[in-house]
C-alpha positions in Angstrom: 101.8 125.7 77.0 105.4 126.3 78.3 106.1 126.1 82.0 109.4 127.7 82.9 111.8 128.7 85.8 111.3 125.7 88.1 113.7 123.4 89.9 113.1 119.8 88.9 113.3 117.3 91.8 114.7 114.0 90.4 114.7 111.5 93.2 117.1 109.3 91.3 119.8 112.0 90.9 123.1 111.3 92.7 123.2 114.9 94.0 122.4 115.3 97.7 119.3 117.5 97.0 118.2 115.8 93.8 117.3 119.3 92.4 118.2 120.7 89.0 119.3 124.3 88.8 116.7 125.1 86.2 113.8 123.5 84.4 111.4 124.1 81.6 108.6 121.9 80.2 106.2 121.8 77.2 102.6 120.7 77.9 100.0 119.9 75.3 96.5 118.8 76.0 97.3 118.1 79.6 100.3 115.9 78.8 104.0 116.7 79.4 105.7 116.5 76.0 109.2 117.6 77.0 111.3 118.5 80.0 114.6 120.3 79.7 117.0 121.4 82.4 119.8 123.4 80.7 119.8 126.9 79.2 120.7 125.5 75.8 117.9 123.0 75.8 115.4 125.7 76.9 116.4 128.0 74.0 116.1 125.0 71.6 112.6 124.2 73.0 111.4 127.8 72.6 112.9 128.0 69.2 111.1 124.8 68.1 107.7 125.9 69.6 108.0 129.4 68.1 109.0 128.0 64.7 105.9 125.7 64.5 103.3 127.8 66.2 104.5 131.4 66.3 105.0 133.2 69.6 104.1 131.1 72.6 101.1 132.9 74.2 100.6 130.6 77.2 103.8 130.7 79.4 103.7 130.0 83.1 106.6 131.3 85.2 107.0 129.2 88.4 109.7 131.6 89.7 111.9 128.9 91.2 109.3 126.6 92.6 110.0 122.9 92.8 108.4 120.4 90.5 108.4 116.7 91.5 107.0 113.4 90.2 103.4 112.8 91.1 102.7 111.0 94.4 101.4 107.4 94.6 99.0 106.3 97.4 98.8 102.5 97.6 96.1 102.5 100.3 93.1 104.9 100.4 89.7 103.7 101.5 88.0 106.8 100.2 88.0 110.6 100.5 86.0 113.7 99.6 82.8 112.1 101.0 83.2 108.9 98.9 83.7 105.4 100.5 84.9 102.8 98.0 83.3 100.1 100.2 80.1 102.0 100.6 76.6 100.8 99.8 76.1 102.9 96.7 79.2 102.5 94.4 79.2 104.5 91.2 81.8 105.4 88.5 80.7 109.0 88.9 81.5 109.1 92.6 84.8 107.4 92.1 85.8 109.7 89.3 85.0 112.7 91.5 87.7 111.4 93.9 90.2 111.0 91.1 89.6 114.6 90.1 90.2 115.9 93.6 93.3 113.9 94.6 95.9 115.9 92.5 95.3 118.8 95.0 97.2 116.7 97.5 100.0 115.8 95.1 98.5 112.3 94.3 98.5 111.4 90.6 98.2 107.6 91.0 96.5 105.5 93.7 95.0 102.1 94.6 91.4 102.4 95.8 91.2 100.2 98.8 88.4 97.8 99.9 87.9 96.6 103.4 86.8 93.0 104.1 83.4 92.6 102.5 81.0 89.9 101.5 81.1 88.1 98.2 78.0 90.0 97.1 79.6 93.3 97.9 82.8 92.4 96.1 80.8 91.3 93.1 79.1 94.7 93.0 82.0 97.0 93.6 85.0 95.4 91.9 83.7 95.7 88.3 83.2 99.4 88.8 86.6 99.9 90.2 88.1 97.8 87.4 86.4 100.1 84.9 87.9 103.1 86.8 91.4 101.7 86.2 90.9 101.7 82.4 89.3 105.1 82.4 91.1 107.9 80.6 90.1 111.2 82.2 91.6 114.2 83.9 92.7 113.6 87.5 94.6 110.9 89.3 94.8 107.5 87.8 93.7 104.3 89.6 96.5 101.7 89.4 94.2 98.9 90.4 92.3 97.8 93.6 94.0 97.1 96.9 91.9 94.4 98.6 92.6 94.7 102.3 91.3 91.4 103.6 89.5 89.2 104.1 92.4 86.9 105.1 93.1 88.4 108.5 93.9 87.1 111.9 90.6 87.6 113.9 92.5 89.1 116.8 94.0 91.8 114.5 90.8 92.6 112.5 90.8 96.3 113.5 87.6 97.9 112.2 86.9 95.1 109.8 83.7 93.0 110.3 84.6 89.7 111.9 81.8 88.0 110.0 83.5 88.9 106.7 86.9 87.3 107.5 87.9 84.0 105.9 90.8 81.6 106.0 92.9 81.6 102.8 92.0 78.1 101.6 92.2 76.9 98.1 94.8 79.4 96.9 93.9 81.6 93.9 90.7 79.6 93.3 89.4 80.4 96.7 90.3 84.1 96.2 88.5 84.2 92.9 85.4 82.7 94.4 85.4 85.2 97.3 85.8 88.1 94.8 82.8 86.9 92.9 84.6 85.2 90.0 87.9 85.4 88.0 86.9 88.5 85.9 86.6 90.6 89.2 90.2 89.7 90.1 91.5 91.3 86.9 91.4 94.7 88.5 93.1 93.7 91.8 96.7 95.0 92.2 97.4 94.5 95.9 96.1 92.1 98.6 96.8 92.5 102.3 96.7 89.3 104.3 98.0 87.4 107.3 100.8 85.0 106.2 100.5 82.7 109.3 97.0 81.5 108.5 96.5 77.9 107.3 96.9 78.0 103.5 98.4 81.5 103.6 101.8 80.7 102.0 100.2 78.8 99.1 97.8 81.7 98.6 100.7 84.2 98.6 102.6 82.2 96.0 99.5 81.9 93.7 98.5 85.5 94.0 102.1 86.5 93.2 102.0 84.2 90.1 98.9 86.1 89.0 100.9 89.4 89.2 99.2 90.6 92.4 101.4 92.2 95.1 100.9 90.6 98.5 101.4 92.7 101.6 101.4 91.3 105.1 99.1 92.9 107.6 96.3 92.5 110.1 98.4 89.7 111.5 99.8 88.0 114.6 102.7 86.7 112.6 106.0 85.9 114.3 109.3 86.8 112.6 109.6 83.3 111.3 106.1 83.5 109.8 107.0 86.8 108.2 110.2 85.3 106.8 108.2 82.5 105.3 105.7 85.0 103.8 108.5 87.0 102.2 110.1 83.8 100.8 106.7 82.7 99.4 106.5 86.0 97.5 105.0 88.7 99.8 106.6 92.1 99.0 105.3 94.5 101.6 104.1 95.0 105.1 100.8 97.0 105.5 100.6 100.0 107.8 103.6 99.1 110.0 102.8 99.0 113.7 99.0 99.1 113.3 97.0 95.8 113.5 100.1 93.6 114.3 102.0 92.4 117.3 104.4 94.9 118.8 108.1 94.2 119.0 109.5 92.1 121.9 113.2 91.7 122.5 112.9 87.9 122.0 110.1 88.0 119.3 110.2 91.1 117.1 107.4 90.0 114.8 107.1 91.6 111.4 109.1 94.6 112.7 112.1 92.3 112.7 111.9 92.1 108.9 113.2 95.6 108.6 116.6 94.6 109.9 119.4 92.9 107.9 121.4 89.7 108.4 119.1 87.2 110.0 121.8 85.4 111.8 120.7 82.1 113.3 117.4 82.2 111.4 116.2 81.3 108.0 117.7 83.6 105.4 115.2 85.9 103.6 115.4 86.5 99.9 114.9 90.3 100.1 113.8 92.9 102.5 110.2 93.9 102.2 108.8 97.4 101.5 106.7 98.7 104.4 103.9 101.2 104.4 103.2 103.5 107.3 100.5 106.1 108.2 102.5 109.2 108.9 99.7 111.4 110.3 101.2 111.7 113.8 98.2 109.9 115.2 98.3 106.2 114.1 102.1 106.1 114.7 104.2 108.5 116.9 107.2 110.3 115.5 109.8 108.2 117.4 108.4 104.9 116.0 108.4 106.3 112.5 112.1 107.3 112.9 113.0 103.9 114.4 111.5 102.1 111.4 113.0 104.4 108.8 116.5 104.3 110.3 116.2 100.4 110.2 115.2 100.2 106.5 115.0 103.5 104.7 114.8 102.3 101.1 111.7 100.3 101.9 109.5 103.1 103.4 106.2 103.8 101.6 103.9 106.5 103.0 100.1 105.8 102.7 97.1 107.8 103.8 94.9 104.8 104.7 92.3 107.6 104.3 88.6 107.2 104.8 85.7 109.1 103.2 86.0 112.1 105.5 89.4 113.1 104.2 89.2 116.4 102.2 85.8 117.2 103.7 87.1 119.8 106.1 87.2 120.4 109.9 83.8 119.9 111.6 82.5 117.5 109.0 80.0 114.9 110.2 79.7 111.9 107.8 77.5 108.8 108.1 79.5 105.6 107.4 77.3 102.5 107.7 75.6 102.7 111.1 78.1 105.2 112.7 78.5 108.9 112.4 82.1 110.2 112.0 83.2 113.6 113.2 86.3 115.4 111.9 88.2 117.7 114.2 91.5 119.0 112.7 93.2 115.9 111.3 91.5 113.5 113.6 88.3 111.5 112.7 86.4 109.8 115.5 83.1 108.1 116.1 80.8 110.9 117.2 80.5 111.2 120.9 83.6 109.1 121.6 87.4 109.2 121.3 87.5 106.1 119.1 89.5 106.7 115.9 87.4 106.2 112.8 90.2 106.2 110.3 92.7 108.6 108.8 92.0 112.0 107.2 95.5 113.4 106.6 96.3 113.9 102.9 99.5 112.4 101.4 101.4 115.8 101.0 100.9 116.4 104.7 102.2 112.9 105.5 105.4 113.7 103.6 105.9 116.9 105.6 105.3 115.0 108.8 107.7 112.3 107.7 110.5 114.8 107.0 109.9 116.5 110.4 109.7 113.1 112.3 112.9 111.6 110.7 115.0 114.6 109.7 115.0 113.3 106.2 115.5 115.8 103.3 113.0 116.6 100.6 114.6 114.1 98.1 114.2 111.3 100.7 110.7 112.4 101.6 109.5 112.4 98.0 111.0 109.0 97.4 108.6 107.5 99.9 105.6 108.5 97.8 107.1 108.0 94.3 110.0 105.6 93.6 109.4 103.3 96.6 105.7 102.6 96.0 106.3 102.2 92.3 108.9 99.5 93.0 106.9 97.8 95.7 
């Protein structure tokens, strides 16, 4: 198959828009084999294909549409009726989600688990690990995001208090909670509170294992956040949500987005920071404030729950509660209590561009280059 007449968005190009004037690609068996962006290269590609296979029968003309890299969602708790932390995990259900996600632009993602019991981790993690190694059509799992169980109790959000634990015994304690070292092989990201006793040691040892640590569900001060970064934490999880707000004398983790920590401990690097850009969890002005402070660290995530993709009016049972979806808002039935996020990542990008005034190139970076580097 040849796909022609598109504009390629390369978020690393030095041009303001990042767009090529012209693009053409060769696709075989669902894989991109070649991309060219000049008229000479296009002629050479068609000449090569015709010379080996005769006339190309399958040609798709995109008529100037834009082609970009696939999106990466580092935090999704479920979608299309499937909850990764649910009581009946199966590779079939998880594969179904992978096959649906490309409709939202997502080609890679981290299935995310909330704080669970050791028994639940032991049952679910092996299945999600096998999903990561699976080769099938659809979005690819990059590995599991374990959100918890090392949280500040006062910032637990919707996580069960009984499932929270202190981060004692470093990587050994983490292995034990996950149900054994083999279950940790599929873990890619861990969200935890750095200020808890044993937190810095655990951050260092998780980092040594190749696991990205993101700080979240935390009451951390700026000093605790600085210590977490210097211990190896690379990210902040869903900025603003489940953390202390900024105060002019104690900015908390939000202060990590600024540069030049004069009078304080120097930080080795600025963290990446994820944010739920659905217009519900964080208002437009707060998104703009954070982005203007540290634009190169912005990572959009859905933090989606199982009702995402199920449509307006959906009612879905999650544990012992019924969730109702109205528009892009999911609430516990009969209340105004938010039950999670249901806005797909492509819509989050559009919201982000509208909230911040950023261009398409900058918007796409927040779901491609930035999460890849985080």
